[in-house]
C-alpha positions as CSV (number, residue, x, y, z in Angstrom):
1,X,-3.8,-19.8,10.5
2,X,-2.0,-19.6,7.2
3,X,-4.0,-19.2,4.1
4,X,-3.5,-19.5,0.3
5,X,-5.5,-18.0,-2.6
6,X,-7.1,-20.2,-5.2
7,X,-9.2,-19.2,-8.2
8,X,-12.8,-18.9,-7.1
9,X,-15.1,-21.6,-8.5
10,X,-18.8,-21.8,-9.2
11,X,-19.3,-24.5,-6.6
12,X,-18.1,-22.0,-3.9
13,X,-20.8,-19.5,-4.7
14,X,-23.3,-20.9,-2.1
15,X,-20.7,-20.6,0.7
16,X,-19.9,-17.0,-0.3
17,X,-23.5,-16.0,-0.5
18,X,-24.1,-17.6,3.0
19,X,-21.7,-15.0,4.4
20,X,-23.8,-12.1,3.2
21,X,-26.7,-11.6,5.6
22,X,-28.6,-8.7,4.2
23,X,-28.7,-5.9,1.6
24,X,-26.8,-3.4,3.8
25,X,-23.9,-5.9,4.2
26,X,-24.1,-6.6,0.4
27,X,-23.8,-2.9,-0.3
28,X,-20.7,-2.6,1.9
29,X,-19.1,-5.8,0.4
30,X,-20.2,-5.7,-3.2
31,X,-21.2,-2.2,-3.9
32,X,-24.1,-1.3,-6.2
33,X,-23.0,-4.0,-8.7
34,X,-24.9,-6.8,-6.8
35,X,-28.5,-7.3,-5.9
36,X,-29.5,-9.5,-3.1
37,X,-32.2,-11.2,-5.3
38,X,-29.8,-11.8,-8.2
39,X,-26.4,-12.4,-6.4
40,X,-26.1,-16.1,-7.4
41,X,-26.6,-15.4,-11.1
42,X,-24.3,-12.3,-10.9
43,X,-21.5,-14.2,-9.2
44,X,-21.9,-17.1,-11.8
45,X,-21.5,-14.6,-14.6
46,X,-18.4,-13.1,-12.9
47,X,-16.8,-16.5,-12.5
48,X,-17.4,-17.3,-16.2
49,X,-15.8,-13.9,-17.2
50,X,-12.5,-15.1,-15.7
51,X,-12.2,-17.6,-18.7
52,X,-11.6,-14.7,-21.1
53,X,-8.1,-14.3,-22.6
54,X,-7.3,-11.3,-20.5
55,X,-10.0,-11.1,-17.8
56,X,-10.7,-7.7,-16.3
57,X,-11.6,-9.2,-13.0
58,X,-10.1,-12.1,-11.0
59,X,-11.9,-13.7,-8.0
60,X,-10.1,-15.8,-5.3
61,X,-11.1,-18.0,-2.4
62,X,-8.9,-17.8,0.7
63,X,-8.3,-21.3,2.0
64,X,-6.6,-22.6,5.1
65,X,-3.4,-24.3,3.9
66,X,-3.7,-27.4,6.1
67,X,-7.4,-28.1,5.7
68,X,-8.3,-26.4,2.4
69,X,-11.4,-24.9,4.1
70,X,-12.6,-21.7,2.4
71,X,-12.5,-18.9,5.0
72,X,-12.6,-15.8,2.8
73,X,-13.0,-14.2,-0.6
74,X,-11.2,-11.3,-2.4
75,X,-11.2,-9.9,-6.0
76,X,-8.9,-7.9,-8.2
77,X,-11.2,-5.7,-10.3
78,X,-10.9,-3.5,-13.4
79,X,-7.5,-4.8,-14.4
80,X,-6.2,-2.2,-16.8
81,X,-3.2,-3.6,-18.7
82,X,-2.7,-0.3,-20.5
83,X,-2.2,1.8,-17.4
84,X,-1.0,-1.2,-15.3
85,X,-3.5,-0.7,-12.6
86,X,-6.4,-2.5,-10.8
87,X,-8.6,-2.3,-7.8
88,X,-9.0,-4.6,-4.8
89,X,-12.6,-5.2,-3.9
90,X,-15.1,-7.5,-2.4
91,X,-12.8,-8.5,0.5
92,X,-14.5,-10.8,3.0
93,X,-13.4,-13.0,5.8
94,X,-16.5,-15.2,6.1
95,X,-17.3,-16.6,9.5
96,X,-17.2,-14.2,12.5
97,X,-14.9,-16.5,14.5
98,X,-12.2,-16.1,11.8
99,X,-12.3,-12.3,11.8
100,X,-9.6,-10.2,13.5
101,X,-7.0,-13.1,13.2
102,X,-4.9,-11.7,10.4
103,X,-6.6,-13.6,7.6
104,X,-7.7,-10.3,5.8
105,X,-4.1,-9.0,5.9
106,X,-2.8,-12.3,4.4
107,X,-5.5,-12.2,1.7
108,X,-4.5,-8.6,0.7
109,X,-0.8,-9.4,0.8
110,X,-1.3,-12.5,-1.4
111,X,-3.4,-10.5,-3.9
112,X,-0.7,-7.7,-4.0
113,X,1.9,-10.4,-4.7
114,X,-0.2,-11.6,-7.7
115,X,-0.9,-8.0,-8.8
116,X,2.7,-6.8,-8.6
117,X,4.8,-9.8,-9.2
118,X,2.7,-12.0,-11.5
119,X,0.7,-9.4,-13.4
120,X,3.4,-6.7,-13.2
121,X,0.9,-4.0,-12.4
122,X,2.0,-0.6,-11.1
123,X,-0.9,0.7,-9.0
124,X,-3.5,-1.0,-6.9
125,X,-6.3,1.0,-5.2
126,X,-9.4,0.2,-3.2
127,X,-12.4,1.8,-1.5
128,X,-13.5,1.3,2.0
129,X,-16.3,2.9,4.0
130,X,-15.0,5.2,6.7
131,X,-16.8,3.4,9.5
132,X,-14.9,0.1,8.7
133,X,-12.0,0.9,11.0
134,X,-10.6,-2.7,11.1
135,X,-10.5,-2.9,7.3
136,X,-8.7,0.5,7.1
137,X,-6.1,-0.6,9.7
138,X,-5.6,-3.9,7.7
139,X,-5.0,-2.0,4.4
140,X,-2.6,0.5,6.1
141,X,-0.6,-2.5,7.5
142,X,-0.4,-3.8,3.9
143,X,1.1,-0.5,2.9
144,X,-1.9,1.3,1.4
145,X,-2.0,5.1,1.7
146,X,-5.2,7.1,2.1
147,X,-5.7,9.3,-0.9
148,X,-9.0,10.9,-0.1
149,X,-12.6,10.6,1.0
150,X,-15.8,10.6,-1.1
151,X,-18.2,12.1,1.4
152,X,-21.8,10.8,1.6
153,X,-21.4,8.9,-1.7
154,X,-23.7,5.9,-0.9
155,X,-27.2,6.0,0.4
156,X,-28.6,3.0,2.4
157,X,-32.1,3.6,3.5
158,X,-32.0,7.1,5.1
159,X,-28.3,7.1,5.9
160,X,-25.3,8.2,3.8
161,X,-21.9,6.5,3.8
162,X,-18.6,8.0,3.0
163,X,-15.9,6.1,1.1
164,X,-12.2,6.4,1.7
165,X,-9.9,5.7,-1.4
166,X,-6.6,4.1,-0.7
167,X,-3.7,3.0,-3.0
168,X,-0.3,1.4,-3.1
169,X,2.3,1.6,-5.8
170,X,4.6,-1.1,-7.0
171,X,7.7,0.4,-5.6
172,X,6.0,1.0,-2.2
173,X,5.0,-2.6,-2.1
174,X,8.5,-3.8,-3.0
175,X,10.1,-1.5,-0.3
176,X,7.9,-3.2,2.4
177,X,9.6,-6.6,1.6
178,X,13.0,-5.2,0.4
179,X,12.2,-6.5,-3.0
180,X,11.7,-10.1,-1.8
181,X,8.3,-11.7,-1.9
182,X,7.2,-13.3,1.4
183,X,5.0,-15.7,-0.6
184,X,5.4,-18.4,-3.2
185,X,2.2,-17.9,-5.2
186,X,1.3,-20.4,-7.9
187,X,-1.9,-19.4,-9.6
188,X,-2.7,-21.0,-13.0
189,X,-4.2,-19.1,-15.9
190,X,-3.5,-15.5,-14.9
């Protein structure tokens, strides 16, 4: 299944929210920035913020090329045009039957293409909880390197979660593809 990334739209909010079953999953996906009771309003504000001249965050829907069906979501957060860096976050392949089929890796690779070849950033990082082994493997396949671990940094009920920080630099990304992009990404208004 080949996917493309498109700018996330307000009418896609209900589908995205339907993929988030509870507050524990929301914490894993959205971090402390989102509240289960306010998520629709928070996402709407995030979508509106992409209309700024130089938005700090970009949100994308992953869609199947042949059918245009939305199967995932990914964001580029904290775009810092001074230090030429950003953070990948809120990565989600929606329906269970679409997981473990390479969609997540395609989403990450498409977003790295945008970050490095369209926005000309130098560094992209991300955080992933240490128990999310499939996500860690996906990010390593995309070329990310583990930088460190924030031990017991999030508390959910009576349990603590540890966060692994990973990054990839522009030259590392370009070396993976010998300087040639595997994608032809056309995203308007970036």
